[in-house]
N, C-alpha and C positions, 0 to 999 in steps of 0.2 A: 451457453455450454462455455466451461473455460476451462483449461490448463495451466499445471504450474511444472516447470521443470525444474528440477531438487539442481542439480551440477550447478546454471544458472541462474537463480533465484527467480526465471520471465516464469511474471504470467501472462498467460492468452487470453483471448474474453472479443465476445461477439461483441461490438457496439450494439448499445438498450440493453445485453441481458444484467440478469441479475449474480450477486451471486454471492455465497461466503466459506469461509478460507479461517480453516486454524491454525494460530500461530501460538508456537510451544520454546516461548522466553527464557531465559535463566539467568534474572538482571542481579548483576554482582552488585553493592556501594560499600567499597573497599573488599571487606574479609567479608563480607555478610552478601548472604543470597535476602531477596526482600521480596514479598509477592502484592505490596501495596504497592501497583504502579499506574503509572497513565498511561499510553497506545495510543499514539494520530497518524492514518497513512495520510501520503499526501500526494497528490499525482500532476507533474508539469510534463509540457512537449518536451522540454531539452531543460536540462541541470544549468544552478546557475540563479543566480539572486535576482536577475535581469527579467527573469519568465515568468510569468506570475501563472502564480496556483490554478490548477484545472478544477479540481475535485480532491476534496477530504473527509476523512468519517476519520472518527475513538473508534477502539477496539474494543467488541466489549467482552472480557474472560478470553480475551484471548483468540478474538474470531473478530475478523474482519468483513462487512458484509459490504458489499456496492448494489445499490438502486439503479434501476434501471433510469432515472433524469440523472443519474454521477457519467454519463460515458455519452446514454442517447443522441447527443448536438455536438459530439466533437466528431470530428473526420478521423475515420482507419489510418494506419500508420502506426510506431514506436515512441511510446512516449516512457518517460520513465516513473516512480513510483519511488518514497524510502516511508521506515516507520519512525518518528519521532518516539522516543521512550522517553519519562521521567520518574526518574526515584526518590525522592526525595529534592533536592539541590542539585541531582546525578541528571545530565541529560548522553542520552547517548543512543544515534541514528543509527540505525539499519537498513544500509542500502544506498546509494542511491542502484536499484536493479529497472531494466528493463521492460516495459512493460506492452505489450501486444495488441494495438485496437483490428479487431476484425474487420470488413464493411458484413452491414448485414445487405439484403434483398427487399426490403423496404421502404 
């Protein structure tokens, strides 16, 4: 099960659960709105370059899909996510925002 808190952009997920969540990005390159862009979700324990990437997933048609394997072996706690959007030679980052991984009983 997951929750998304719009005000803080926080995602809360039980460890090992799956989820699909849609994002509706308006991507501008200069004054042009573009629809041909790539978006990739990243998960780290903390922000900053020195922390390893724990999971990543491309968004397909604006939809983030998190699989069981992406969080099954992570400890419960707070992590950080962002979404890197690439359109042409422009790169934009949405985030970082909190990702709360709740413990499971299994």
